[in-house]
N, C-alpha and C positions, 0 to 999 in steps of 0.2 A: 151359191157361188158357181159360176160356169167354169168348166175346165175344157181344155182342148188337148188332144193327144197329138204330139208333134211327130210327123212321119218323114220330114225332109232330112237330108243328110247334114244340114247346118246345125240343127238343134238337137240331134241325137247325142245323148251322153252329157248334155248340159245339166247343170244343177246350180241353184243359187238365184239371186235376184238381180234385176237390171233396174237401177234406181229404186224408186218406191212405186213402181208401176206394175211389173210382172215378175212372177217367180217360176223357175223351171224346177220340177221335182222328178226324181227317178224312182220308178217302181218296176223292179225286175228288168224287163227288156223294153219298157216304155218310158218316154219322156212326156210329162204332163205339164202344161202351161196354165197358170192360174193368175188371178188378180192378186196383187200384194195385199196381205191381210191388214185390216184396220184393228189395231189392238188398243185403241184409246178407251174403249168402254169395258175392257176386260178387267175384272177384279180378281186378283190372285187369292186362292184359298189359304187358310192358315198353314197347311202342310207345304204349299208352294213357297210361302214366305220363309218358313223354316229352312227348306232345302236351298233357297237362294242365299240365305245368310250363311249356311254351311259352305256353299260353293264359293262365296266371296272370301270366307276364311281360308278355304283350300287354296285359292289363288294367292292370297297374302302369304301363306305358308310356302307355296311353290316358289314365289318370288324371293323369299328369304333364303331358300336353298340355292336357287339359281344365281343369286347375287353375291353369295359368300363363297370365295374360291375353295376354302377348305371343305365346306359341306358339299359343294358341287363335285369336287374330286372324290369324296367318299361315295356319293351316289353313283358316279360314273363307274366305280368298281363293282357295284352290285346290280346295276341294270344291264339288260342285254345290249349288245353292240347295235348301234344305229337308233336306239330309242332316245326320246327326248327326256332330259332330266326334269324339265318343268312339268311335262305331262305325267311323268312317273310320280313326281311328288304330289300332284293334284290327285291322282288315282289313289296313292297311299293314304293321303289325308281323308279322302272320301270313304275309303274302306275302314280305316281305323279311327277316324275322327280325332286325329292328333291335335294337340294344342301347341301354340307357339311358345 
């Protein structure tokens, strides 16, 4: 895969994809431009499958907290000001592997 280091002022600091064509990546003080990866032939390992299932459950858990006004209010009391209840719940689930 070919990569280019972007040195112009327009692309400095960019990150993310444009369509499914190119990707801008940040590495310390450089912006690297690469072709969008083709993931069609990638087979996830058993460990990746387990982690993806855990993350899916974490998202379900976080949504249940975020969508329940009572649970959301309780979380807002314990998390630092300015932090996302949803992200905090995902993080908590992933750390403690809480069940619904």
